[in-house]
C-alpha positions, 0 to 999 in steps of 0.5 A, a space after each residue: 507936842 509929840 505924835 504917835 504910831 508905828 508901822 511902816 512902807 516899802 520902796 521900789 524895783 531895780 538897782 537890786 540887780 547890780 548888788 551881789 548881796 541883793 537887799 531886803 527891807 524893812 521899817 521900824 517906826 518910831 517916835 520924832 514928832 511934832 514941836 516945842 511948846 506948839 500951842 493952839 490949832 496944828 492945821 487949818 481946822 480944829 485940834 480935838 483932844 478927843 473925849 477929854 475932860 479938864 480936870 483942873 484940880 489935878 492938873 492934867 487932861 483925864 482922856 476918856 477910855 474910849 481913846 485906846 487901842 484897836 477896834 471895829 469900822 465900816 466903810 472908809 468912804 462912808 462913815 462908822 463908830 468904833 468901840 474904846 478899842 478902835 481909834 489906834 487901828 480902824 481903817 477910818 482914821 490915818 495918820 494927818 498928812 498935814 503933820 507928818 510932811 515935815 519929817 519928809 523934809 529931813 529925808 529930802 522929799 523922801 517918803 519913809 516907813 515913818 511917813 508913808 501913809 497907811 492906804 499906801 501899800 508899800 506900808 504892809 510890805 516894808 513892815 511884813 518884811 522886817 517883822 523877822 527882825 524882831 521876832 523873840 528868837 531873834 531878839 534873845 540872840 541879839 541880847 546875848 550876843 558879843 556885839 551887845 556885850 562890847 557896847 556893855 563893856 564900853 559902858 562899864 568903863 565910863 561908870 567904872 571912873 566913879 564920877 557923875 554921871 547924866 544917865 540920859 546923854 550916857 543912855 542915849 549914846 548907849 542906844 545908838 551903839 547897840 543900834 549899830 552893833 546889834 541892828 545894823 550890820 555891826 557898824 561901829 559909831 564908838 559913841 561911848 569909846 569916843 567920849 572916854 577921857 583917855 580915848 585915843 580914837 581917829 575919826 569922826 564921832 560919827 554918833 555924837 554927829 548924828 545926837 548933836 545935828 538931828 535937834 537942829 534939823 528936827 526943829 526945822 522940819 517938825 516944828 516950824 515948818 508945822 506952824 509956818 506952811 508958808 515956811 518952806 518958800 522961804 527958809 534957806 533964806 534965814 540962817 536958821 534954816 541954812 544951818 539946819 539943812 547942813 544938819 540934814 545933810 550930816 544926819 544923811 551922811 551918817 545914814 549913808 555910811 551905814 550902807 556903804 559900811 554894809 555894802 563893803 563888808 565881806 561877810 554878815 555879822 553878829 546881829 545885823 537882822 534888820 539891816 539885811 532886811 533893808 539891803 536886801 528888798 527888791 521893793 526899794 527903788 534906789 539907795 535914796 530910799 534906804 538911806 532914808 529908812 535907815 535914818 529912821 531906825 536911828 531916829 526910832 531907837 535911840 532917844 526912845 529906848 536911852 531916855 526910858 532906860 535914864 528915867 528908870 535908873 533915876 527912880 531906882 537910884 531913889 530906892 536902895 532896897 530894890 536895887 539889892 533886890 533886884 541884885 537877887 533876881 539878876 543873880 537868880 537868873 529870873 529878872 527877866 521872867 514876867 513880873 519880876 521887880 526888873 519887869 516892874 520898875 521897867 514898865 512902871 518908868 514907862 507908865 509913869 515917864 513915857 518918852 512919846 508923852 503926846 501919844 499918837 495924832 489921828 485924822 478921820 479920813 471917812 467921809 461921814 466922819 467917825 462916832 467914838 462912844 458918845 462922841 462924833 468927829 467929822 471929816 478932817 477931824 484930828 483926834 490926839 490920844 495922849 499917852 502921859 495924862 491917859 497912863 496917869 488917868 486910869 481909873 483904879 489906878 492909886 496914887 498914879 503920881 507915884 512910881 510904885 512897881 509894885 503896883 504891877 502885882 495888884 490885879 485890881 491896879 493892872 486891869 484898868 492900866 490893860 486898857 489904857 497902857 500902850 507906851 508903843 502905839 497901838 494897831 497897825 501903826 505902832 512901834 514895829 521894834 516894840 519887842 527889841 525896845 522893851 527887851 533892850 531897856 530890861 537888859 541896860 537896866 540890869 547891866 547897870 544895876 548888876 554892878 553898881 549902887 546908884 544914888 541920886 547926885 542932882 534929881 532930874 527936872 522932866 524937859 520936852 522936845 518932841 520927846 519926854 526926857 530927864 534934864 538936868 540930873 546926875 547920878 553916881 555909881 558905885 561899884 559893887 563888891 561882890 
């Protein structure tokens, strides 16, 4: 099961005065949610797959169009009704507290931009504070920077060897290196550089430590705690609980090192706008809140982008003619235009293989409940808007289980997708870093396809633990002769 969502909140106040640089803060939301194979009820009350009808013949849930995006509602203290645009943005719902409380265990009880409630006054402050970091100008500057190109150079050195590679592994490593060098103050995780066989790097591979330890912590705090609410009282008595505590300490140590690096810098480096917003924000009460949010950025931004890029590379590796056509676009400089083959390929990968497959969870908090179309949901109902079935069941979309970038040129298919395609969620809790994520995905796919012919060595098997990902697959990259 995976949740959804986006935006976030801020923290506190004073120790900013001690710092010469000051501090300004941020939030990016994103995406680690529930658990692996969780079944049945998520809490004491019923879990409602709102508006879903069983489509046994096709083997998937057909989710009603009533559950899509923005919308209008009445006073939270009363009740109200929303149209198909309303479920994801109405103030009559919020992220389920019981569902997201487990994530605070990963940050030792510190509420983050991801786990703060929408009615927390800090939520809007942080989101507003970091929004400039994801402006179109900033995104364009960041992905044209020396910092981003230095990550690509490390990626190219690995691919130039011509050995079969796992795109899921390689793209998540690339994404975490991009996060460090482009968004987090120029911090050099060197994940790609240190994985190379001829690497002579000294010191810890902090990027790999984060990638290895995070799933261990998530399994405890985001899965086991949810399925057993009493586990918080005895988890440290178990071997797996003690190992999870160790993993949590390691990933928080990585986030803390990012802050320490920033404090030690004498001047701003290329691409550090997001971290500047965190470090100079006077609303944070202490550095523990900053560490927790930096940790959230790392969780939010590495596998979502990495796995999306991996899915896109697997799909285009099956289409040699599309690879040639995309290279022509890149040479002509038209690859970043709307409706380019690159744009359509990335959209189609996000539609067919949404990393946030289980989408967004919302709890009705209106005293008199919520009406969605013909359905009434009482207070406390948990609504789930799952992305994968929704993206594949929009009426009018032809062969929805087939990867077809050209469907995005067909108005008859694009129109129904407008109301049911939102890979970065919707409303005030959508992914605040959406613009960067979308652009980074396109730049990474273009960077690989522009230099290499891709072929399938072993096709992937879809896998799922909090995020949808391609597993057990291998590609081969053959350098293109120019």
